[in-house]
N, C-alpha and C positions, 0 to 999 in steps of 0.2 A: 583364086583362093579356094581351097578345098579343105573341109573338115570332116573327118570320118570317125564317128563314135563306135565303141564296141564294149563288151563286157556286161551288158544287161542280162537279166534273166529272172527266174522265179526263186525266191528265197524265203525261208521261214522268219517270223518275227524274232529279233535278236541276232540274226545272222549278219553276214558281211558280203559286200560286193566291191569289186574294183573296176571302175570305168576308165577307159582310155579314149583319148581324142588325138588322132594323128592329123597334123596340119601340113599343108603344102601350098605353094604359090605365093608366099610372102616371107619376109625375113622374120621368122617366128620369134627370135630372141629379142626383138625390139618392141613387142606388143604385149599388153596385158591380155589375159585370157579369162573367160568366165564359163561357169556351168549354170544352166538354167534347168527348170523342170516344169512340166505341165501335166496336171492331173485331169482326168475326164471332167468336163464341165467347168473347169476353173481356168483362170488366166495364167499365162506363163509367169513364173517367178524366179528371181535370182537366188541361186543357192550359194555360190562361192565365186570369189575373184582372186586372181593371183597376178602380181606385178610382173613386168617383163623379165626381171632378174630372179624372181622367186622370193625376194626379200620381204615382201608384204602380202598378206592375205586378209580377206574379209569373208565373213560367213553370215548367212541368215540366222536369226536367233533360233529358228526351229531345228537347225542342224549343228549348232555350236557344240563342241565336245564330242560329237559323233562322227562327223565327216572331216576329211583332210584333203585339201587341194595341194597338188605339187606339180612340178614341171621338170622336164629334161630337155634343155635347149639343144643338146647335142643330137637328140633323137626327134626333135620337133613334136614333142608329145606332152599333153597335159593329162594329169591323172586325178580322179576323184575316188578316194578310199572312203567307203561308207561302212560304218560299223553300227552295231546296236540298232539295226533297221526296224522300223515300225510300219504297220499297215498304211499309215498316212504318208509314208515316203513313196508309195506307189505312184508312178508317173512315167512319162517319157522324158528322158534326160538329154539335154542338148549342150554342146559347147558352142561358144560364140566368140568372135573377134570383131572389134571395130577397126576397120581398115579403110583408109582414105574416105572417112566420113560416112561409111556404110557398114551396117551390121551384116556379118556373114555367119550363117548357121550350118551345123551339120544336119544329117537326116534324123538324128535322134536314136536313142536306144531305150527299149522298154525295161523298166524295173517294176517287178510285182512282188510285194511283200505280203505273204498269206500263208496260213497254216493249212 
């Protein structure tokens, strides 16, 4: 199983970023996928989850209405579209899959929201 995130960077408050997670090594279309984030000195927290078909999504209260999770099962990719970014969204963002009773994580991508 391999998960590779991309798309992070530095953005001003109110701006947008689009994160991607490319998955391989498992049947992507059969598994729910999640995005997490971890800010300096804080615990890793769940940001959003999408079901295997994409028909169901869930979000942390802190990002509802601003972030959108989606997936392309033909491309084995999960996307996190982040709009109206705030300084408190600054963190390393990770995608995750629970596969055969084990959590697999990507290496993470840094998102920094600052003026």
